[in-house]
C-alpha positions as CSV (number, residue, x, y, z in Angstrom):
1,M,-7.3,-3.2,1.9
2,T,-9.1,-6.0,3.5
3,G,-10.6,-9.1,2.0
4,I,-13.4,-11.8,2.7
5,L,-15.5,-13.7,5.3
6,A,-15.6,-17.3,4.0
7,D,-18.4,-17.5,1.5
8,P,-17.7,-19.6,-1.6
9,G,-17.4,-17.3,-4.5
10,R,-16.9,-14.1,-2.4
11,E,-13.9,-12.3,-1.2
12,P,-14.2,-12.3,2.7
13,V,-14.3,-9.4,5.2
14,S,-11.3,-8.9,7.4
15,T,-11.9,-9.8,11.1
16,L,-10.2,-6.5,12.0
17,S,-13.3,-4.7,10.6
18,I,-15.6,-6.4,13.1
19,P,-15.9,-4.3,16.3
20,H,-16.1,-5.9,19.7
21,S,-19.4,-5.2,21.3
22,S,-17.9,-3.9,24.5
23,T,-15.8,-1.2,22.7
24,R,-16.9,2.4,23.1
25,R,-17.8,3.3,19.5
26,A,-17.3,6.5,17.7
27,R,-19.5,6.8,14.6
28,P,-18.3,9.7,12.5
29,R,-20.6,11.0,9.9
30,V,-20.0,9.8,6.3
31,P,-19.1,13.3,5.2
32,G,-16.3,13.2,7.7
33,R,-15.0,9.9,6.3
34,L,-15.3,11.3,2.8
35,A,-13.2,14.4,3.9
36,L,-10.5,12.1,5.1
37,L,-10.7,10.0,2.0
38,L,-10.3,13.2,-0.1
39,L,-7.3,14.1,2.0
40,G,-5.6,10.9,0.9
41,G,-6.8,11.6,-2.7
42,A,-5.3,15.1,-2.6
43,S,-2.0,13.5,-1.6
44,M,-2.2,11.1,-4.5
45,L,-2.9,13.9,-7.0
46,L,0.0,15.9,-5.7
47,G,2.2,12.8,-5.9
48,L,1.1,12.2,-9.5
49,S,1.9,15.8,-10.4
50,A,5.4,15.2,-8.8
51,A,5.7,12.0,-10.9
52,L,5.1,13.9,-14.1
53,M,7.7,16.5,-13.1
54,L,10.2,13.7,-12.4
55,L,9.4,12.2,-15.8
56,G,10.2,15.6,-17.4
57,L,6.6,16.0,-18.6
58,P,4.1,18.9,-18.2
59,A,2.4,18.8,-14.8
60,P,-0.6,20.8,-13.4
61,I,1.3,21.7,-10.2
62,T,5.0,22.5,-10.4
63,T,7.0,23.4,-7.3
64,E,10.6,22.3,-6.5
65,R,9.3,20.9,-3.2
66,L,7.2,18.3,-5.1
67,L,10.3,16.7,-6.6
68,E,11.6,16.0,-3.1
69,V,8.5,14.5,-1.5
70,H,7.0,12.3,-4.2
71,G,7.5,9.2,-2.2
72,Q,6.1,10.6,1.0
73,L,3.1,11.9,-0.8
74,M,2.3,8.5,-2.4
75,I,3.2,6.0,0.3
76,T,2.5,7.8,3.6
77,G,0.2,10.6,2.3
78,F,-2.0,8.4,0.1
79,L,-1.6,4.7,1.0
80,G,-0.8,5.4,4.6
81,T,-3.9,7.6,5.0
82,L,-6.2,5.0,3.3
83,I,-4.8,2.2,5.6
84,A,-5.1,4.4,8.7
85,L,-8.7,5.5,7.8
86,E,-9.8,1.9,7.4
87,R,-8.2,1.0,10.7
88,A,-9.8,3.9,12.5
89,I,-13.2,2.9,11.1
90,A,-12.7,-0.6,12.3
91,L,-11.7,0.5,15.8
92,R,-14.5,3.0,16.1
93,Q,-12.8,5.2,18.7
94,A,-12.5,8.9,18.1
95,W,-8.8,9.2,18.9
96,A,-8.0,6.7,16.1
97,Y,-9.0,9.2,13.4
98,G,-6.0,11.3,14.4
99,A,-4.0,8.8,12.3
100,P,-5.5,9.5,8.9
101,I,-5.8,13.2,9.7
102,A,-2.1,13.5,10.6
103,T,-0.8,11.5,7.7
104,G,-3.0,13.2,5.2
105,A,-2.5,16.8,6.5
106,G,1.2,16.1,6.9
107,A,1.4,15.3,3.2
108,L,-0.2,18.6,2.3
109,L,2.1,20.5,4.7
110,L,5.1,19.0,2.8
111,V,4.3,21.1,-0.3
112,T,3.8,24.4,1.6
113,P,6.6,26.9,2.3
114,L,6.8,25.6,5.9
115,P,9.9,23.7,6.8
116,M,9.7,20.1,5.5
117,A,10.2,18.9,9.1
118,V,6.7,20.2,9.9
119,G,5.0,17.9,7.5
120,L,7.3,14.9,8.2
121,S,6.6,15.4,12.0
122,A,2.9,15.4,11.4
123,Q,3.1,12.2,9.4
124,S,5.2,10.6,12.1
125,V,2.6,11.4,14.6
126,G,-0.1,9.8,12.4
127,L,1.9,6.7,12.0
128,G,2.5,6.6,15.7
129,I,-1.2,6.6,16.2
130,L,-1.6,3.8,13.7
131,V,0.8,1.7,15.8
132,A,-1.4,2.5,18.8
133,I,-4.5,1.5,16.8
134,Y,-3.1,-2.0,16.2
135,A,-2.2,-2.2,19.9
136,A,-5.8,-1.4,20.8
137,V,-7.2,-4.0,18.4
138,W,-4.7,-6.5,19.8
139,H,-6.3,-6.2,23.3
140,R,-9.7,-6.9,21.6
141,A,-8.6,-10.0,19.5
142,A,-4.9,-10.9,19.4
143,S,-3.7,-12.8,16.3
144,T,-0.6,-13.5,14.2
145,A,-2.2,-11.6,11.3
146,L,-2.6,-8.5,13.5
147,A,0.9,-8.8,14.9
148,I,2.3,-8.8,11.3
149,Q,0.3,-5.7,10.4
150,W,1.5,-4.0,13.6
151,L,5.1,-4.8,12.7
152,G,4.5,-3.2,9.3
153,S,3.2,0.0,11.0
154,V,6.3,0.1,13.1
155,L,8.4,0.0,10.0
156,A,6.4,2.9,8.5
157,L,7.0,4.9,11.6
158,C,10.7,4.1,11.6
159,G,10.9,5.1,7.9
160,S,9.2,8.4,8.6
161,L,11.5,9.2,11.5
162,L,14.5,8.3,9.4
163,W,13.3,10.7,6.7
164,L,12.9,13.3,9.4
165,A,16.5,12.7,10.3
166,Q,17.4,13.4,6.7
167,V,18.4,9.8,5.8
168,P,18.3,9.6,1.9
169,A,15.1,8.2,0.5
170,G,16.9,5.4,-1.4
171,A,18.5,4.1,1.8
172,L,15.2,4.0,3.8
173,F,12.9,2.8,1.1
174,P,13.0,-0.8,2.4
175,F,11.3,0.4,5.6
176,L,8.4,1.8,3.5
177,A,8.3,-1.2,1.3
178,G,8.2,-3.4,4.4
179,F,5.2,-1.4,5.7
180,L,3.2,-2.0,2.5
181,V,4.2,-5.7,2.2
182,L,3.5,-6.6,5.9
183,T,0.2,-4.7,6.0
184,I,-1.1,-6.6,3.0
185,A,0.5,-10.0,4.0
186,G,-1.1,-9.7,7.4
187,E,-4.5,-9.1,5.9
188,R,-4.2,-12.0,3.5
189,L,-3.3,-14.2,6.4
190,E,-6.6,-13.3,8.0
191,L,-8.3,-14.7,4.9
192,A,-6.1,-17.7,4.4
193,H,-8.5,-19.8,6.6
194,V,-10.8,-20.1,3.6
195,A,-8.1,-22.3,2.0
196,S,-7.7,-24.3,5.2
197,P,-4.0,-23.9,5.7
198,P,-2.0,-26.2,8.0
199,P,-1.4,-24.9,11.6
200,G,2.2,-24.0,10.7
201,A,1.2,-21.6,7.9
202,A,0.7,-18.6,10.3
203,R,3.9,-19.3,12.1
204,A,5.8,-19.5,8.9
205,L,4.5,-16.1,7.7
206,W,5.3,-14.6,11.1
207,V,8.9,-15.8,10.7
208,I,9.1,-14.4,7.2
209,S,7.6,-11.1,8.4
210,V,10.1,-10.7,11.2
211,T,12.8,-11.4,8.6
212,V,11.4,-8.7,6.3
213,A,11.6,-6.2,9.2
214,L,15.1,-7.2,10.3
215,T,16.5,-7.2,6.7
216,S,14.9,-3.8,6.0
217,A,17.0,-2.4,8.8
218,G,19.9,-4.5,7.6
219,A,19.7,-3.0,4.2
220,L,20.2,0.4,5.8
221,L,23.0,-0.6,8.1
222,W,24.9,-3.0,5.8
223,S,23.7,-2.4,2.3
224,T,25.5,-5.6,1.2
225,P,24.3,-8.2,2.0
226,G,21.4,-6.5,3.7
227,S,19.7,-5.6,0.4
228,E,20.1,-9.1,-1.0
229,L,18.6,-10.6,2.2
230,F,15.7,-8.2,2.1
231,G,15.0,-9.2,-1.5
232,A,15.1,-12.9,-0.5
233,S,12.6,-12.2,2.3
234,L,10.2,-10.6,-0.2
235,L,10.5,-13.6,-2.4
236,A,9.7,-15.8,0.6
237,T,6.6,-13.7,1.2
238,V,5.5,-14.2,-2.4
239,L,6.0,-18.0,-2.2
240,W,3.8,-18.0,1.0
241,L,1.1,-16.0,-0.7
242,L,1.1,-18.2,-3.7
243,R,0.8,-21.3,-1.5
244,Y,-1.9,-20.2,0.9
245,D,-3.7,-17.1,-0.4
246,V,-7.4,-17.6,-1.3
247,A,-6.8,-15.7,-4.5
248,T,-5.3,-18.9,-6.0
249,R,-8.8,-20.4,-5.7
250,T,-11.0,-17.4,-6.4
251,I,-9.2,-16.8,-9.7
252,R,-11.4,-19.7,-11.1
253,S,-14.5,-17.9,-10.0
254,V,-16.4,-15.1,-11.9
255,G,-17.3,-11.4,-11.4
256,L,-15.9,-9.6,-8.4
257,P,-14.0,-12.6,-6.9
258,R,-12.1,-13.2,-10.1
259,Y,-11.4,-9.4,-10.6
260,T,-10.0,-9.3,-7.0
261,A,-7.9,-12.4,-7.5
262,V,-6.5,-11.2,-10.9
263,N,-5.3,-7.9,-9.2
264,L,-3.9,-9.8,-6.2
265,L,-1.9,-12.3,-8.3
266,L,-0.5,-9.5,-10.5
267,G,0.5,-7.7,-7.4
268,M,2.4,-10.8,-6.1
269,A,4.2,-11.0,-9.5
270,W,5.4,-7.4,-9.1
271,L,6.5,-8.1,-5.5
272,A,8.6,-10.9,-6.9
273,V,10.1,-8.6,-9.5
274,A,11.3,-6.2,-6.7
275,G,12.6,-9.1,-4.6
276,L,14.6,-10.6,-7.5
277,T,16.0,-7.1,-8.3
278,W,17.4,-6.7,-4.8
279,L,18.5,-10.3,-4.6
280,T,20.4,-10.3,-7.8
281,L,21.6,-6.7,-8.2
282,G,22.1,-5.8,-4.5
283,P,21.6,-2.3,-3.1
284,Q,19.4,0.1,-5.2
285,F,19.7,3.7,-4.1
286,D,19.1,5.5,-7.4
287,G,19.1,5.0,-11.2
288,P,17.1,2.5,-13.2
289,G,17.3,-0.3,-10.6
290,Y,15.9,2.0,-7.9
291,D,13.1,3.0,-10.2
292,V,12.2,-0.7,-10.8
293,V,12.0,-1.6,-7.1
294,V,10.1,1.5,-6.0
295,H,7.5,1.2,-8.7
296,A,7.3,-2.6,-8.7
297,I,6.2,-2.3,-5.0
298,G,4.5,1.1,-4.9
299,L,2.5,0.6,-8.1
300,G,2.7,-3.0,-9.2
301,F,2.2,-4.5,-5.7
302,A,0.4,-1.9,-3.6
303,M,-1.8,-0.2,-6.2
304,S,-2.8,-3.6,-7.6
305,M,-4.0,-4.4,-4.1
306,V,-5.9,-1.1,-3.9
307,L,-7.6,-1.9,-7.2
308,A,-8.4,-5.4,-5.9
309,H,-10.0,-4.2,-2.7
310,A,-11.6,-0.9,-3.7
311,P,-15.1,-2.5,-4.3
312,I,-14.8,-3.8,-0.7
313,I,-13.1,-0.9,1.1
314,L,-15.1,2.1,-0.4
315,P,-18.5,0.8,0.7
316,A,-17.2,0.3,4.2
317,V,-15.8,3.9,4.3
318,L,-18.6,5.7,2.5
319,I,-21.6,3.4,3.3
320,R,-22.3,3.5,-0.4
321,P,-21.7,0.6,-2.8
322,L,-19.1,0.5,-5.5
323,P,-20.6,-2.2,-7.7
324,Y,-18.3,-4.5,-9.7
325,R,-18.5,-3.9,-13.5
326,P,-16.1,-5.4,-16.1
327,V,-15.0,-1.8,-17.0
328,L,-12.9,-1.9,-13.8
329,Y,-10.5,-4.1,-15.7
330,L,-9.6,-1.1,-17.9
331,A,-7.6,0.4,-15.1
332,T,-6.0,-2.9,-14.3
333,V,-4.8,-3.4,-17.9
334,A,-3.6,0.2,-18.2
335,L,-1.6,0.0,-14.9
336,Q,0.0,-3.3,-15.8
337,A,0.8,-2.4,-19.5
338,S,2.3,1.0,-18.6
339,L,4.3,-0.5,-15.7
340,L,5.8,-3.2,-18.0
341,L,6.7,-0.4,-20.5
342,R,8.3,1.6,-17.8
343,V,10.4,-1.3,-16.4
344,A,11.4,-2.2,-20.0
345,G,12.6,1.4,-20.4
346,D,14.7,1.0,-17.2
347,V,16.2,-2.3,-18.3
348,R,16.9,-1.2,-21.9
349,E,17.8,2.3,-20.8
350,S,15.2,3.6,-23.2
351,G,14.2,7.1,-22.3
352,W,11.0,7.2,-24.4
353,A,9.7,3.9,-23.0
354,W,10.5,4.9,-19.4
355,Q,8.8,8.3,-19.9
356,A,5.8,6.8,-21.8
357,G,5.3,4.1,-19.2
358,G,5.5,6.6,-16.4
359,A,2.8,8.8,-18.0
360,G,0.7,5.7,-18.5
361,N,1.0,4.9,-14.8
362,V,-0.4,8.3,-13.9
363,A,-3.2,7.9,-16.5
364,A,-4.1,4.4,-15.2
365,L,-4.6,5.7,-11.6
366,L,-6.7,8.6,-12.8
367,V,-8.8,6.3,-15.0
368,F,-9.5,4.1,-12.0
369,V,-10.6,7.2,-9.9
370,V,-12.9,8.3,-12.6
371,I,-14.4,4.8,-13.2
372,A,-14.9,4.3,-9.4
373,A,-16.5,7.7,-9.0
374,V,-18.9,7.1,-11.9
375,L,-19.9,3.7,-10.6
376,V,-20.6,5.0,-7.1
377,I,-22.6,8.0,-8.3
378,R,-24.6,6.0,-10.8
379,R,-25.4,3.4,-8.2
């Protein structure tokens, strides 16, 4: 999920993806990268099947275990594997690929007859390796942006270990939300230099990020006021992004830069929805409010960022271009419209709207996968 090297009218490339010349490089074959990408994709498909079951709709795969691990499949199994794979490619050391292997394989183990602790343990190992990857990159080129992303990976590891300790999913979700938010915020800080931010901008985001981490723990230990403070820290993150993110400039561009900016700004809007929900309604452990915060962050924020950066990430992973075409907006519109319908169903307690919106969420992600695959193959 990285962005741009400064070039007017283009979304930049993250400095994390630029290897140091003295680093011993490991160059896995593209089929190996594709296999790891497919491992994350399998986690997503299992997670979407679980989503259909939770919505009370027909699903291609139906097991009781799926209902219990929907969150781990989507956040750690899918998004965590994508992030870990990108980081491993950037570091170019063989041991780093243990992170996406463990998070992706752990997700698949979660749906087998093996004890759930086996899959959760594998994912925890993968997230621990991700923490180590950031530490290795820190020795190459220390930065505030990298420190923020490292902090996000620590939150992910804590969330996985808490899940392994059988802490309820609703109580530990702020840890997983913090992982996604800080990973993306750190990456956007790397790109903020395009907009020439003042020297204090990076320090401000670091303070906000530490607050996100502390309040995610606070929401678990003292649900009130911890949840309200966590929501406030997410809103502070949104305000920082709106003030300094390059997307506020590239939205006036055309083609890929505008497409990326549209998805980024929509993602920020959904992060604000989650922050406001926690701030105004307090702890959300289940029910409609929990559905809102989980999907505002997991779909509205994180998946909007995936859509935004897919034309940049996939070529780096597969060494094969994903050309921008306006048809990519189809998935963006489908995701946003269906998520709005789902949230409206939560707010109005309308079962049909919630169910239809959820089904639309699944369809939107599948539409994007199909469009991306067609564009890559045709290219």
